[in-house]
SERO-4910 file (N, C-alpha, C, O; in steps of 0.05 Angstrom, whole numbers):
BEGIN
 pado doro    nc1    nc2    nc3   cac1   cac2   cac3    cc1    cc2    cc3    oc1    oc2    oc3
  Unk    A     15    -23     -1     -1      2      1     18     25     -3     42     24      1
  Unk    A      5     46    -10     20     73    -12     21     85     21      4     80     38
  Unk    A     48    102     26     43    116     49     14    122     60      6    117     82
  Unk    A      3    135     40    -27    148     47    -46    128     60    -59    131     81
  Unk    A    -47    106     42    -63     84     48    -59     69     78    -76     62     94
  Unk    A    -29     68     81    -17     56    103    -19     70    126    -13     57    147
  Unk    A    -28     99    129    -34    109    151    -58    118    160    -62    130    181
  Unk    A    -79    110    137   -105    116    147   -126     91    158   -120     67    154
  Unk    A   -145     98    169   -161     74    178   -186     90    184   -189    114    179
  Unk    A   -207     73    199   -231     77    201   -233    101    222   -223     98    244
  Unk    A   -245    121    216   -251    143    234   -237    164    229   -243    185    240
  Unk    A   -212    162    208   -194    182    199   -207    201    179   -225    192    166
  Unk    A   -201    226    176   -211    243    150   -185    246    132   -162    251    137
  Unk    A   -196    244    113   -180    250     84   -199    270     70   -221    266     60
  Unk    A   -182    295     70   -196    316     61   -224    319     77   -224    323    102
  Unk    A   -247    317     60   -274    317     73   -284    294     78   -306    293     90
  Unk    A   -271    271     70   -283    245     75   -273    230     98   -249    227    103
  Unk    A   -291    221    111   -291    206    137   -289    173    126   -307    161    114
  Unk    A   -266    162    133   -260    137    128   -278    113    146   -278    115    171
  Unk    A   -291     96    134   -309     76    145   -294     50    146   -297     36    166
  Unk    A   -278     41    124   -271     15    124   -254     11    103   -260     25     84
  Unk    A   -237     -1    102   -218    -17     81   -235    -37     68   -248    -54     81
  Unk    A   -233    -34     41   -253    -54     28   -239    -76     12   -244   -100     14
  Unk    A   -222    -66     -2   -204    -88    -20   -180    -72    -25   -178    -48    -28
  Unk    A   -158    -92    -25   -130    -80    -34   -128    -92    -68   -132   -117    -70
  Unk    A   -125    -82    -86   -115    -87   -111    -84    -83   -118    -67    -77   -102
  Unk    A    -80    -88   -142    -57    -87   -150    -46    -62   -153    -22    -57   -148
  Unk    A    -66    -40   -164    -57    -17   -167    -67      8   -148    -59     31   -148
  Unk    A    -88     -5   -133    -96     12   -109   -115      0    -92   -126    -20    -99
  Unk    A   -122     16    -63   -137      7    -49   -165     20    -49   -170     43    -54
  Unk    A   -186      0    -42   -210     18    -42   -221     17    -11   -220     -2      4
  Unk    A   -232     45     -9   -245     49     21   -278     57     19   -289     72      2
  Unk    A   -289     44     39   -319     61     40   -311     87     57   -293     87     74
  Unk    A   -328    110     50   -322    131     65   -347    147     63   -361    143     43
  Unk    A   -353    165     82   -369    183     88   -366    212     74   -347    222     85
  Unk    A   -375    226     58   -374    256     51   -387    269     70   -411    269     73
  Unk    A   -366    283     87   -380    297    110   -391    326    100   -400    343    115
  Unk    A   -389    329     74   -402    353     65   -432    347     57   -449    366     56
  Unk    A   -438    320     50   -459    317     39   -479    295     54   -503    292     50
  Unk    A   -460    279     72   -470    257     82   -476    232     61   -493    215     67
  Unk    A   -463    232     42   -465    212     21   -444    192     28   -423    198     40
  Unk    A   -451    168     20   -434    145     28   -417    140      0   -431    137    -20
  Unk    A   -393    138     -2   -378    140    -27   -354    118    -24   -348    108     -2
  Unk    A   -341    113    -48   -318     93    -53   -294    109    -57   -292    122    -78
  Unk    A   -275    109    -38   -248    118    -51   -228    100    -59   -221     80    -47
  Unk    A   -219    110    -80   -198     88    -94   -169    105    -95   -162    122   -111
  Unk    A   -156     94    -75   -127    109    -69   -108     92    -85   -107     68    -81
  Unk    A    -92    106   -106    -72     90   -122    -50     84   -103    -44    100    -85
  Unk    A    -37     59   -106    -12     56    -93     17     69    -99     19     79   -121
  Unk    A     37     69    -85     61     81   -102     67     77   -128     63     54   -137
  Unk    A     75     96   -143     82     96   -171     57     93   -188     62     93   -212
  Unk    A     36     92   -182     10     83   -195      2    113   -207      5    118   -230
  Unk    A     -7    129   -191    -16    152   -191    -49    150   -204    -58    129   -213
  Unk    A    -63    173   -203    -91    176   -213    -92    172   -238   -109    158   -249
  Unk    A    -71    186   -251    -74    185   -284    -67    156   -294    -72    150   -317
  Unk    A    -57    141   -279    -54    110   -288    -77     95   -284    -84     77   -299
  Unk    A    -92    102   -261   -119     84   -253   -138     92   -274   -148     73   -286
  Unk    A   -146    119   -281   -160    126   -302   -145    152   -318   -138    171   -304
  Unk    A   -141    153   -340   -130    174   -351   -147    198   -352   -170    196   -359
  Unk    A   -136    222   -344   -155    246   -344   -173    253   -359   -194    263   -352
  Unk    A   -165    246   -386   -191    252   -412   -217    230   -405   -242    233   -405
  Unk    A   -200    203   -400   -227    190   -394   -239    192   -369   -263    186   -366
  Unk    A   -227    200   -350   -243    213   -322   -263    233   -329   -286    232   -321
  Unk    A   -251    254   -347   -274    271   -350   -301    259   -367   -325    262   -364
  Unk    A   -288    244   -384   -312    232   -403   -334    211   -381   -358    214   -379
  Unk    A   -318    194   -369   -338    177   -357   -354    191   -334   -373    179   -323
  Unk    A   -347    219   -326   -361    232   -303   -389    241   -317   -409    245   -303
  Unk    A   -390    242   -344   -413    251   -358   -429    226   -364   -452    229   -372
  Unk    A   -420    202   -362   -435    175   -368   -460    176   -347   -457    184   -324
  Unk    A   -484    168   -358   -510    159   -341   -520    137   -352   -531    136   -374
  Unk    A   -515    117   -337   -527     91   -343   -529     77   -313   -510     79   -297
  Unk    A   -549     66   -306   -558     53   -284   -536     26   -276   -532     15   -255
  Unk    A   -524     22   -304   -503     -2   -297   -478     13   -294   -462     -4   -285
  Unk    A   -466     34   -296   -444     42   -291   -442     54   -264   -460     68   -255
  Unk    A   -421     48   -251   -414     60   -227   -406     95   -234   -391    100   -252
  Unk    A   -417    114   -216   -416    138   -219   -384    147   -213   -372    134   -196
  Unk    A   -371    166   -226   -346    174   -213   -355    206   -211   -366    219   -228
  Unk    A   -347    214   -184   -353    244   -172   -323    259   -181   -301    249   -184
  Unk    A   -331    289   -184   -310    307   -186   -298    310   -158   -310    311   -136
  Unk    A   -266    311   -166   -252    308   -137   -227    328   -140   -204    321   -136
  Unk    A   -235    353   -148   -214    377   -144   -215    392   -126   -236    397   -115
  Unk    A   -189    403   -119   -186    423    -99   -184    403    -74   -195    411    -54
  Unk    A   -171    381    -74   -162    366    -47   -133    361    -44   -119    365    -64
  Unk    A   -123    353    -22   -102    359    -18    -81    330    -24    -57    330    -25
  Unk    A   -101    304    -29    -87    284    -44   -103    274    -69   -124    285    -77
  Unk    A    -94    254    -79    -93    246   -102   -110    220   -104    -98    199   -100
  Unk    A   -135    219   -109   -151    193   -109   -177    198   -126   -183    219   -138
  Unk    A   -193    170   -127   -215    170   -144   -238    170   -126   -238    153   -108
  Unk    A   -262    190   -128   -287    185   -111   -306    176   -129   -311    186   -150
  Unk    A   -316    156   -121   -343    140   -133   -362    136   -117   -361    136    -92
  Unk    A   -389    130   -134   -411    122   -115   -406     99   -100   -389     84   -108
  Unk    A   -419     92    -74   -414     65    -66   -439     54    -76   -460     67    -80
  Unk    A   -435     27    -81   -451      6    -91   -459    -11    -71   -441    -22    -58
  Unk    A   -484    -18    -66   -497    -37    -54   -497    -63    -70   -501    -63    -94
  Unk    A   -491    -86    -56   -484   -114    -76   -465   -126    -69   -449   -119    -51
  Unk    A   -462   -151    -85   -439   -171    -85   -424   -169   -108   -435   -166   -129
  Unk    A   -398   -170   -107   -381   -178   -136   -390   -205   -139   -393   -222   -122
  Unk    A   -393   -204   -175   -401   -231   -181   -380   -256   -176   -386   -280   -177
  Unk    A   -352   -245   -168   -335   -266   -162   -342   -276   -136   -339   -300   -131
  Unk    A   -353   -259   -116   -362   -271    -91   -380   -289    -96   -376   -312    -88
  Unk    A   -404   -285   -109   -428   -298   -113   -418   -325   -125   -427   -345   -115
  Unk    A   -399   -326   -146   -390   -354   -161   -367   -366   -137   -359   -389   -143
  Unk    A   -360   -359   -122   -345   -372   -103   -361   -387    -81   -353   -407    -69
  Unk    A   -383   -374    -77   -404   -385    -57   -420   -407    -68   -427   -426    -55
  Unk    A   -425   -403    -98   -451   -419   -111   -435   -435   -128   -446   -456   -136
  Unk    A   -408   -431   -138   -397   -444   -158   -407   -440   -191   -392   -434   -210
  Unk    A   -434   -444   -191   -444   -436   -217   -470   -426   -213   -480   -425   -191
  Unk    A   -484   -417   -234   -513   -408   -235   -528   -422   -255   -518   -435   -273
  Unk    A   -552   -418   -253   -571   -430   -271   -570   -419   -297   -560   -396   -298
  Unk    A   -580   -432   -323   -581   -421   -345   -597   -396   -348   -586   -379   -362
  Unk    A   -618   -391   -339   -632   -372   -341   -623   -345   -326   -627   -323   -336
  Unk    A   -610   -349   -301   -595   -327   -291   -569   -321   -303   -561   -298   -305
  Unk    A   -556   -339   -310   -530   -330   -323   -537   -312   -349   -526   -291   -355
  Unk    A   -557   -323   -362   -563   -315   -391   -574   -281   -378   -562   -262   -389
  Unk    A   -587   -275   -363   -601   -252   -355   -580   -231   -343   -583   -207   -346
  Unk    A   -557   -244   -330   -537   -225   -322   -517   -216   -347   -506   -194   -350
  Unk    A   -515   -231   -359   -499   -233   -388   -511   -207   -407   -497   -189   -417
  Unk    A   -538   -208   -408   -555   -193   -424   -549   -163   -412   -539   -145   -426
  Unk    A   -557   -160   -385   -548   -136   -374   -520   -126   -378   -516   -103   -387
  Unk    A   -500   -141   -371   -477   -137   -379   -472   -123   -410   -458   -103   -412
  Unk    A   -485   -135   -430   -486   -127   -453   -497    -99   -458   -489    -84   -476
  Unk    A   -516    -93   -441   -529    -69   -444   -508    -45   -437   -504    -25   -451
  Unk    A   -496    -52   -414   -474    -30   -404   -449    -29   -423   -435     -8   -425
  Unk    A   -442    -52   -436   -419    -53   -453   -427    -37   -479   -410    -25   -492
  Unk    A   -448    -37   -484   -456    -25   -512   -465      7   -502   -461     24   -519
  Unk    A   -472     12   -486   -470     41   -475   -443     51   -474   -441     74   -481
  Unk    A   -425     41   -470   -394     47   -464   -383     48   -497   -376     70   -505
  Unk    A   -382     29   -511   -376     22   -544   -388     46   -555   -375     61   -570
  Unk    A   -414     50   -549   -424     73   -571   -413     98   -560   -416    117   -576
  Unk    A   -401    104   -539   -388    129   -527   -359    127   -537   -346    148   -536
  Unk    A   -346    104   -546   -319    103   -554   -305     97   -533   -284    109   -532
  Unk    A   -310     79   -513   -298     69   -489   -298     40   -489   -320     27   -491
  Unk    A   -273     28   -486   -271     -5   -483   -261     -7   -458   -244      9   -449
  Unk    A   -273    -28   -445   -263    -35   -415   -240    -47   -412   -223    -39   -396
  Unk    A   -237    -68   -426   -213    -84   -425   -202    -96   -400   -178   -104   -398
  Unk    A   -218    -97   -382   -214   -113   -355   -242   -124   -346   -251   -121   -323
  Unk    A   -255   -137   -365   -284   -148   -356   -277   -175   -339   -263   -193   -348
  Unk    A   -290   -174   -315   -282   -205   -300   -303   -200   -277   -316   -179   -275
  Unk    A   -305   -221   -262   -332   -225   -239   -324   -204   -221   -341   -190   -209
  Unk    A   -299   -200   -217   -290   -181   -193   -303   -153   -200   -316   -140   -183
  Unk    A   -299   -145   -227   -311   -117   -231   -338   -112   -239   -346    -92   -251
  Unk    A   -356   -137   -230   -384   -134   -237   -400   -137   -208   -400   -160   -199
  Unk    A   -412   -120   -197   -429   -115   -174   -455   -127   -181   -464   -118   -202
  Unk    A   -470   -144   -169   -492   -158   -172   -509   -144   -147   -502   -146   -123
  Unk    A   -530   -131   -153   -549   -121   -130   -575   -134   -133   -577   -155   -146
  Unk    A   -596   -120   -121   -621   -133   -120   -634   -138   -145   -629   -121   -162
  Unk    A   -648   -156   -154   -661   -168   -182   -639   -169   -199   -642   -159   -221
  Unk    A   -611   -180   -192   -591   -183   -206   -588   -162   -224   -581   -167   -247
  Unk    A   -592   -139   -216   -582   -111   -230   -552   -109   -227   -542   -112   -205
  Unk    A   -538   -104   -248   -512   -101   -242   -497    -75   -247   -508    -57   -260
  Unk    A   -473    -71   -238   -459    -42   -238   -431    -53   -251   -422    -72   -239
  Unk    A   -419    -45   -270   -398    -47   -280   -376    -25   -266   -378      0   -269
  Unk    A   -356    -37   -253   -337    -18   -240   -306    -19   -253   -298    -35   -271
  Unk    A   -292     -3   -241   -262     -7   -251   -256     -4   -280   -260    -21   -298
  Unk    A   -246     20   -281   -238     31   -313   -211     35   -312   -201     52   -328
  Unk    A   -193     20   -295   -167     26   -293   -152     24   -322   -134     39   -330
  Unk    A   -161      5   -335   -153     -8   -365   -166      3   -385   -157     -1   -408
  Unk    A   -191     18   -380   -207     28   -405   -192     46   -419   -174     60   -409
  Unk    A   -201     46   -444   -190     61   -464   -209     76   -480   -232     67   -481
  Unk    A   -204    100   -495   -222    114   -515   -216    100   -540   -193     91   -545
  Unk    A   -237    100   -558   -233     89   -584   -256    100   -604   -276    109   -593
  Unk    A   -254    100   -627   -276    111   -645   -300     87   -640   -295     63   -639
  Unk    A   -326     97   -638   -350     79   -637   -346     63   -662   -343     73   -684
  Unk    A   -347     36   -658   -345     10   -678   -321      7   -692   -321     -6   -714
  Unk    A   -299     17   -682   -271     11   -694   -261    -17   -681   -259    -22   -657
  Unk    A   -255    -33   -701   -251    -60   -693   -220    -66   -694   -212    -89   -694
  Unk    A   -202    -44   -695   -174    -49   -685   -159    -23   -679   -158     -7   -697
  Unk    A   -147    -18   -655   -141      6   -642   -110     -3   -631    -97    -24   -634
  Unk    A   -103     21   -619    -77     21   -608    -72      1   -587    -91     -5   -572
  Unk    A    -47     -9   -585    -45    -31   -564    -42    -17   -535    -29      3   -529
  Unk    A    -56    -31   -518    -56    -25   -489    -28    -23   -483    -11    -29   -500
  Unk    A    -19    -11   -455      5    -11   -447      6    -33   -430     27    -45   -425
  Unk    A    -19    -39   -418    -20    -65   -397    -47    -82   -404    -68    -70   -410
  Unk    A    -46   -105   -404    -71   -125   -408    -89   -127   -383    -82   -119   -361
  Unk    A   -111   -136   -389   -128   -144   -371   -118   -167   -350    -95   -176   -352
  Unk    A   -135   -176   -332   -127   -200   -315   -123   -223   -335   -139   -223   -353
  Unk    A   -105   -242   -335   -104   -258   -351   -123   -280   -353   -124   -289   -376
  Unk    A   -137   -289   -338   -154   -301   -332   -179   -296   -357   -190   -312   -371
  Unk    A   -181   -274   -356   -204   -263   -373   -196   -246   -395   -214   -235   -408
  Unk    A   -165   -242   -402   -168   -224   -423   -161   -238   -453   -151   -261   -454
  Unk    A   -168   -225   -475   -167   -237   -499   -145   -240   -510   -126   -226   -503
  Unk    A   -144   -260   -528   -120   -270   -543   -105   -249   -552    -81   -249   -548
  Unk    A   -118   -230   -565   -103   -203   -575    -84   -189   -552    -61   -183   -556
  Unk    A   -100   -185   -527    -87   -168   -507    -68   -190   -496    -48   -179   -487
  Unk    A    -67   -215   -495    -50   -232   -487    -25   -225   -502     -3   -222   -491
  Unk    A    -28   -222   -530     -5   -225   -549      5   -192   -552     25   -185   -565
  Unk    A     -9   -176   -538      0   -151   -543     -9   -139   -570      5   -122   -580
  Unk    A    -32   -148   -581    -41   -139   -608    -59   -120   -606    -66   -113   -583
  Unk    A    -71   -107   -630    -90    -91   -628   -119   -107   -620   -128   -129   -628
  Unk    A   -131    -89   -603   -160    -95   -589   -180    -84   -600   -177    -66   -616
  Unk    A   -203    -92   -593   -226    -76   -604   -252    -83   -584   -250    -99   -565
  Unk    A   -273    -71   -590   -300    -73   -576   -305   -106   -569   -317   -114   -549
  Unk    A   -295   -122   -590   -297   -155   -591   -281   -162   -567   -289   -181   -554
  Unk    A   -260   -150   -558   -245   -160   -534   -262   -156   -513   -256   -171   -494
  Unk    A   -278   -144   -509   -295   -142   -483   -315   -169   -487   -323   -183   -468
  Unk    A   -320   -172   -511   -343   -191   -517   -328   -221   -510   -340   -240   -501
  Unk    A   -301   -221   -514   -292   -249   -511   -289   -248   -479   -297   -268   -468
  Unk    A   -281   -229   -466   -278   -233   -436   -309   -241   -426   -310   -259   -408
  Unk    A   -332   -231   -435   -359   -237   -427   -362   -262   -434   -375   -276   -419
  Unk    A   -352   -271   -456   -359   -303   -464   -340   -328   -437   -344   -351   -430
  Unk    A   -322   -310   -433   -305   -327   -411   -324   -328   -387   -330   -350   -378
  Unk    A   -332   -304   -377   -355   -300   -353   -378   -319   -357   -383   -337   -341
  Unk    A   -388   -315   -375   -413   -335   -379   -405   -362   -380   -419   -377   -367
  Unk    A   -384   -371   -395   -375   -399   -391   -372   -409   -362   -377   -431   -354
  Unk    A   -362   -390   -348   -354   -393   -315   -382   -395   -298   -387   -412   -281
  Unk    A   -400   -371   -308   -428   -373   -297   -442   -402   -296   -454   -412   -277
  Unk    A   -439   -413   -321   -448   -440   -331   -439   -463   -322   -455   -482   -319
  Unk    A   -410   -463   -314   -397   -488   -312   -380   -485   -281   -371   -506   -271
  Unk    A   -379   -465   -271   -362   -460   -247   -335   -461   -250   -321   -464   -230
  Unk    A   -323   -459   -277   -296   -463   -281   -289   -437   -304   -306   -425   -316
  Unk    A   -265   -433   -306   -256   -418   -326   -237   -434   -342   -222   -450   -331
  Unk    A   -236   -431   -365   -227   -454   -383   -195   -453   -375   -183   -431   -371
  Unk    A   -183   -478   -373   -155   -483   -366   -143   -470   -339   -119   -466   -333
  Unk    A   -167   -465   -324   -159   -458   -294   -148   -472   -278   -141   -463   -257
  Unk    A   -144   -501   -285   -136   -522   -266   -102   -522   -269    -89   -536   -254
  Unk    A    -89   -507   -286    -61   -512   -288    -45   -484   -284    -58   -463   -285
  Unk    A    -21   -485   -279     -8   -461   -274    -12   -440   -292    -15   -444   -316
  Unk    A    -12   -414   -280    -18   -389   -293     -2   -390   -323    -17   -389   -342
  Unk    A     21   -393   -327     33   -388   -352     26   -412   -369     30   -410   -393
  Unk    A     19   -431   -360     11   -457   -378    -17   -450   -386    -24   -454   -409
  Unk    A    -33   -440   -369    -63   -436   -376    -65   -414   -403    -79   -415   -423
  Unk    A    -49   -397   -396    -48   -374   -419    -33   -383   -443    -39   -370   -463
  Unk    A    -15   -403   -444     -3   -413   -470    -24   -437   -483    -24   -442   -507
  Unk    A    -42   -449   -463    -60   -468   -475    -87   -451   -485   -101   -462   -502
  Unk    A    -93   -426   -475   -116   -411   -489   -104   -400   -510   -120   -393   -528
  Unk    A    -80   -396   -515    -72   -379   -541    -68   -401   -565    -67   -395   -589
  Unk    A    -66   -426   -556    -62   -449   -573    -85   -465   -580    -92   -471   -603
  Unk    A    -96   -472   -558   -122   -492   -558   -149   -481   -554   -150   -459   -545
  Unk    A   -173   -494   -560   -198   -488   -559   -203   -502   -530   -193   -524   -524
  Unk    A   -222   -485   -510   -227   -499   -484   -248   -524   -486   -260   -529   -506
  Unk    A   -250   -536   -464   -269   -561   -467   -296   -548   -471   -303   -529   -456
  Unk    A   -311   -557   -492   -339   -548   -493   -359   -549   -467   -366   -569   -455
  Unk    A   -365   -524   -462   -380   -525   -434   -403   -542   -430   -409   -549   -407
  Unk    A   -420   -552   -453   -434   -579   -445   -424   -599   -434   -438   -612   -419
  Unk    A   -398   -607   -440   -387   -628   -427   -383   -625   -397   -379   -644   -383
  Unk    A   -383   -604   -389   -381   -598   -359   -410   -600   -348   -417   -614   -330
  Unk    A   -425   -584   -362   -453   -579   -352   -474   -585   -376   -476   -567   -392
  Unk    A   -487   -607   -379   -502   -615   -400   -531   -601   -404   -546   -602   -424
  Unk    A   -535   -588   -378   -560   -569   -379   -560   -542   -397   -580   -528   -400
  Unk    A   -537   -538   -408   -532   -515   -425   -546   -521   -451   -541   -543   -461
  Unk    A   -561   -506   -462   -574   -509   -484   -552   -509   -514   -535   -492   -519
  Unk    A   -558   -527   -527   -535   -527   -552   -534   -499   -564   -511   -491   -567
  Unk    A   -552   -484   -570   -550   -456   -579   -530   -438   -565   -512   -424   -575
  Unk    A   -536   -444   -537   -519   -427   -518   -486   -433   -517   -468   -416   -514
  Unk    A   -484   -459   -522   -458   -464   -524   -446   -457   -548   -424   -448   -547
  Unk    A   -458   -460   -570   -448   -450   -593   -439   -418   -598   -421   -409   -612
  Unk    A   -459   -406   -583   -455   -374   -581   -434   -372   -561   -420   -352   -565
  Unk    A   -427   -385   -541   -407   -383   -521   -379   -388   -540   -362   -371   -541
  Unk    A   -377   -409   -554   -354   -416   -572   -346   -392   -592   -324   -382   -597
  Unk    A   -371   -385   -601   -362   -359   -622   -347   -338   -605   -326   -328   -612
  Unk    A   -360   -331   -581   -353   -306   -563   -320   -310   -556   -305   -291   -554
  Unk    A   -315   -332   -553   -286   -341   -540   -270   -352   -570   -250   -366   -567
  Unk    A   -277   -345   -590   -258   -354   -611   -240   -334   -612   -242   -311   -605
  Unk    A   -217   -349   -623   -189   -333   -628   -191   -314   -653   -178   -294   -657
  Unk    A   -213   -328   -670   -218   -309   -695   -236   -283   -688   -259   -285   -678
  Unk    A   -228   -263   -692   -249   -235   -681   -271   -240   -699   -293   -234   -689
  Unk    A   -273   -248   -721   -294   -247   -751   -319   -266   -729   -343   -259   -727
  Unk    A   -311   -287   -717   -330   -307   -708   -344   -291   -687   -368   -291   -687
  Unk    A   -332   -279   -670   -347   -262   -648   -369   -247   -657   -369   -240   -680
  Unk    A   -389   -241   -641   -408   -222   -644   -398   -195   -656   -374   -190   -653
  Unk    A   -410   -180   -666   -397   -153   -677   -403   -130   -656   -387   -112   -652
  Unk    A   -426   -134   -642   -426   -118   -621   -442   -127   -594   -452   -150   -594
  Unk    A   -442   -112   -573   -456   -121   -551   -484   -124   -556   -495   -144   -547
  Unk    A   -498   -107   -568   -526   -102   -577   -533   -136   -592   -551   -151   -585
  Unk    A   -513   -138   -614   -520   -162   -624   -522   -187   -610   -538   -205   -614
  Unk    A   -499   -187   -590   -496   -207   -570   -523   -211   -560   -535   -233   -562
  Unk    A   -533   -190   -547   -554   -190   -529   -579   -197   -540   -596   -207   -525
  Unk    A   -585   -194   -569   -606   -205   -586   -605   -236   -584   -625   -250   -579
  Unk    A   -583   -244   -589   -577   -273   -590   -588   -286   -565   -605   -303   -563
  Unk    A   -571   -274   -542   -580   -285   -512   -611   -286   -508   -623   -305   -496
  Unk    A   -622   -267   -516   -650   -263   -513   -668   -282   -525   -687   -292   -513
  Unk    A   -661   -288   -551   -669   -310   -569   -667   -336   -555   -686   -351   -555
  Unk    A   -646   -343   -545   -640   -368   -529   -653   -372   -506   -662   -394   -500
  Unk    A   -656   -351   -490   -672   -347   -468   -702   -355   -472   -715   -371   -458
  Unk    A   -712   -339   -496   -740   -347   -501   -743   -378   -510   -763   -392   -505
  Unk    A   -726   -385   -520   -733   -414   -528   -730   -432   -505   -744   -452   -502
  Unk    A   -710   -422   -487   -709   -443   -461   -743   -439   -447   -756   -457   -436
  Unk    A   -749   -413   -450   -780   -412   -431   -797   -432   -450   -812   -449   -439
  Unk    A   -795   -429   -474   -819   -443   -494   -813   -474   -485   -833   -486   -477
  Unk    A   -796   -485   -485   -783   -512   -479   -799   -519   -449   -812   -539   -445
  Unk    A   -795   -499   -431   -802   -503   -403   -834   -507   -406   -844   -528   -400
  Unk    A   -847   -487   -415   -877   -489   -420   -888   -515   -431   -905   -529   -422
  Unk    A   -870   -521   -459   -876   -547   -468   -878   -572   -452   -892   -592   -455
  Unk    A   -859   -568   -434   -855   -599   -423   -870   -604   -399   -870   -625   -388
  Unk    A   -886   -580   -390   -906   -578   -367   -931   -601   -375   -950   -604   -360
***
């Protein structure tokens, strides 16, 4: 942790924010729950670790852009000028990280997995339409609240791009290796379809309780993902509809052209599969 995060704790004041609790320690920053003493609002403070700096957490132009975003599935970033320290102030989100839910339940039902994935698609499409690619989509960065509504958090790796652009500049850092696309792992140009690849792995995990190649050493898993196709998800969970398995395999294909072109198109396919599952359920009664 940074000197700042190392010396603050519950009850301490950071500018006009009263620290309530340390919530998480990540690779680039620590996250605290705090109270804004000027407004009484509960907020999340993301304080960078040494040599990280807030500009590396979220580049300034992107911070300015994301503050203007207004989508129920995106965590809000609040202005924080004129303070004595450098950190990011965000809304406090009630709910559980999808990571925690999967750790507790191992896997989710087909219906719930599809519904969560559709809601993630809606948020991704909003971002992509505004020229932002997340590039670090993973269960840890998805907060699941009441009615399985979701909030997408953590824009440390997010980058600006022209809407619809399929090849962009190489990022300086890739996302979490377990969920990063092959093009990110290879350090090659990424696209909106890189986010859809990551979502494909998340959907695979929600349905099977496993991430492809997760049972081997990290470096071996990365090599296998770059060279091999994962085990078809129906071989782990035969309750997965054939059409859903086919869609997941397209989402996590090494070939960009095989992946859905947009998050909106993906959501349409998921909705059709969901409707087909509902019809099958009614027909079996």
